[in-house]
C-alpha positions as MATLAB code, in Angstrom:
seq = 'MIGICGMGGMALNAAALDTRVKATATMTMYNMSRVNANGYFDADDNEAARHKMKVALNQQRTADYQSGRYQRVGGVVDPVPDDAPQFIRDYNAYYKTDRGYHARSVNSNDGWNTIGTMSFINQPINQYSNEIRSAVLMVHGDKAHSYYFSKDEFKKMTTDSKYTANKEFMTIPGAVHTDLYDGGVNHDLIPFTKLTSFFNQYLN';
ca = [
      34.503   18.928   11.879;
      33.457   21.304    9.143;
      35.102   24.730    9.132;
      34.064   27.583    6.861;
      36.316   30.544    5.972;
      38.449   31.496    9.013;
      37.001   28.610   10.981;
      38.399   26.298    8.294;
      41.888   27.256    9.374;
      40.874   26.814   13.012;
      39.460   23.383   12.254;
      42.761   22.264   10.712;
      44.600   23.658   13.716;
      42.337   21.676   16.037;
      42.798   18.505   13.983;
      46.569   18.864   14.305;
      46.212   18.951   18.093;
      43.250   16.738   18.965;
      43.881   13.079   18.140;
      40.202   12.264   18.736;
      39.250   14.016   15.500;
      38.504   11.517   12.736;
      37.719   13.769    9.788;
      37.858   17.473    8.936;
      36.380   19.313    5.979;
      37.296   22.912    5.218;
      35.203   25.123    2.990;
      36.737   28.211    1.355;
      39.421   28.286    4.062;
      41.191   31.395    5.356;
      44.474   31.203    7.245;
      43.838   34.050    9.687;
      47.404   34.153   10.981;
      48.856   34.423    7.504;
      46.545   37.136    6.235;
      46.864   39.228    9.399;
      50.650   38.970    9.566;
      51.450   39.144    5.858;
      48.519   40.846    4.153;
      46.728   39.410    1.135;
      48.931   37.322   -1.134;
      51.776   37.915    1.372;
      52.262   41.423   -0.036;
      53.402   42.751    3.370;
      55.458   39.778    4.497;
      58.403   41.730    5.885;
      59.517   43.034    9.254;
      59.121   46.714    8.376;
      55.502   46.333    7.271;
      54.630   44.242   10.328;
      56.289   46.738   12.660;
      54.335   49.616   11.138;
      51.109   47.651   11.542;
      51.903   46.691   15.141;
      52.691   50.299   16.061;
      49.306   51.392   14.715;
      47.444   48.564   16.436;
      49.085   49.193   19.792;
      48.327   52.903   19.520;
      44.722   51.879   18.924;
      44.794   49.714   22.061;
      45.698   52.811   24.065;
      43.024   54.886   22.323;
      40.417   52.203   23.023;
      41.345   52.182   26.713;
      41.196   55.966   26.913;
      37.840   56.189   25.154;
      36.271   53.224   26.907;
      35.110   51.673   23.656;
      36.568   49.583   20.857;
      37.083   51.054   17.415;
      35.477   48.841   14.795;
      36.766   48.004   11.336;
      35.992   45.484    8.638;
      32.259   45.778    8.173;
      31.268   45.121    4.582;
      31.298   48.253    2.435;
      27.849   49.464    1.399;
      27.360   50.868   -1.145;
      30.235   49.288   -3.044;
      32.570   51.790   -4.753;
      32.915   51.513   -8.513;
      36.603   50.606   -8.217;
      36.138   47.920   -5.543;
      37.715   44.513   -6.255;
      35.402   41.639   -7.068;
      35.732   39.948   -3.674;
      34.383   43.091   -1.977;
      31.380   42.903   -4.290;
      30.982   39.230   -3.401;
      31.034   39.990    0.329;
      28.435   42.715   -0.170;
      26.213   40.359   -2.163;
      26.276   37.940    0.770;
      26.447   39.949    3.989;
      24.266   42.868    2.903;
      21.432   40.837    1.387;
      18.977   38.232    2.619;
      21.577   35.552    1.764;
      23.650   36.336    4.839;
      22.536   39.511    6.600;
      21.974   39.309   10.344;
      21.508   42.135   12.811;
      24.187   40.669   15.118;
      26.667   39.803   12.366;
      29.858   41.845   12.623;
      30.465   41.512    8.894;
      26.925   42.625    8.063;
      27.261   45.717   10.224;
      30.132   47.601   11.896;
      32.863   44.990   11.656;
      35.300   43.565   14.177;
      37.225   45.311   16.900;
      40.251   46.804   15.122;
      42.643   45.165   17.604;
      40.704   41.904   17.835;
      42.923   39.882   15.532;
      46.287   41.113   16.839;
      47.235   37.792   18.396;
      47.160   36.095   14.991;
      50.159   38.169   13.920;
      52.410   36.563   16.503;
      50.809   33.128   16.922;
      50.718   31.294   13.587;
      48.092   28.586   13.340;
      48.545   25.390   11.324;
      52.211   25.161   12.216;
      51.934   21.368   12.255;
      49.164   20.711    9.749;
      51.530   18.326    7.940;
      51.345   16.091   11.027;
      47.564   15.609   10.840;
      47.002   11.847   10.657;
      43.218   11.963   10.371;
      41.296   12.541    7.141;
      41.063   16.021    5.611;
      38.962   17.281    2.699;
      39.638   20.833    1.528;
      37.053   22.488   -0.739;
      37.596   25.829   -2.460;
      36.335   27.745   -5.483;
      38.859   28.547   -8.184;
      37.500   32.093   -8.544;
      37.912   32.857   -4.834;
      40.481   35.483   -3.866;
      41.339   33.141   -0.997;
      42.034   30.071   -3.162;
      45.749   30.237   -2.426;
      45.199   29.628    1.286;
      43.779   26.160    0.681;
      46.164   25.296   -2.151;
      49.229   26.168   -0.083;
      47.971   24.424    3.051;
      47.118   21.268    1.118;
      50.562   21.277   -0.481;
      52.113   21.509    2.971;
      49.957   18.654    4.267;
      50.838   16.369    1.382;
      54.451   17.252    0.564;
      56.261   17.075    3.886;
      54.146   14.372    5.466;
      53.769   10.628    5.832;
      49.984   10.928    6.139;
      48.794   11.768    2.628;
      46.523    8.891    1.615;
      43.480   10.333    3.418;
      43.948   13.955    2.284;
      41.769   15.316   -0.549;
      41.418   18.637   -2.366;
      38.280   19.555   -4.270;
      38.050   22.597   -6.515;
      34.627   24.022   -7.338;
      34.924   25.564  -10.832;
      33.654   29.117  -11.065;
      32.924   29.503   -7.345;
      33.947   32.648   -5.476;
      34.752   32.784   -1.769;
      31.237   33.404   -0.466;
      29.614   30.825   -2.755;
      30.697   28.085   -0.363;
      29.012   29.820    2.547;
      25.540   29.058    1.232;
      25.920   27.433   -2.168;
      25.844   30.685   -4.119;
      22.906   32.513   -5.582;
      21.462   29.276   -6.946;
      22.404   27.281   -3.819;
      23.941   24.439   -5.817;
      27.698   24.903   -5.412;
      28.240   23.138   -2.084;
      29.300   19.521   -2.829;
      26.953   17.822   -0.386;
      27.347   14.421   -2.058;
      31.117   14.548   -1.681;
      30.914   15.772    1.911;
      28.491   12.971    2.763;
      30.659   10.273    1.240;
      33.782   11.694    2.896;
      32.279   11.642    6.372;
      30.618    8.283    5.817;
      33.998    6.839    4.908;
      35.954    8.192    7.857;
      33.429    8.532   10.690;
      33.343    4.888   11.643;
];
């Protein structure tokens, strides 16, 4: 498997469950449970903050039912405000340009249903990633706001585990989060040679 962004976390979760999987590569991985339950960099990792968020989300569930339509949130900001953090600029440069724009892309347009990721708050993925016996390669850029997701998950997989020999971490110097979607503006940041050798080694 190859999982990109949020699907990277899903791929690890699948590898922890499905013993038929031989090799998994994650690119610029997001842990969707962690970010939804705790906020970025775990800034809201406390019961009070989660309760406040759950109250608002459940009120929105009622409002959606009453209106007959889902409120949307999370579409990429356009134009980008002057005070926007760099990762917002990076998302705009991908999803709002020919690099990644698509008419049916939620990120390119109106975003996700506001309540669509609620289940992640209460159902953490990757609970048993340290029990993955098959091979894993994690790839992330060191300039990505999401770098900590991969670093922490790899530490978990290789610290409290007997199955570390086939686990690898690859940092792409200078790469931001969206660079590993398509290789960046110059399309040369995805480590295709490493990915090829990794899968050739373990898919046998």
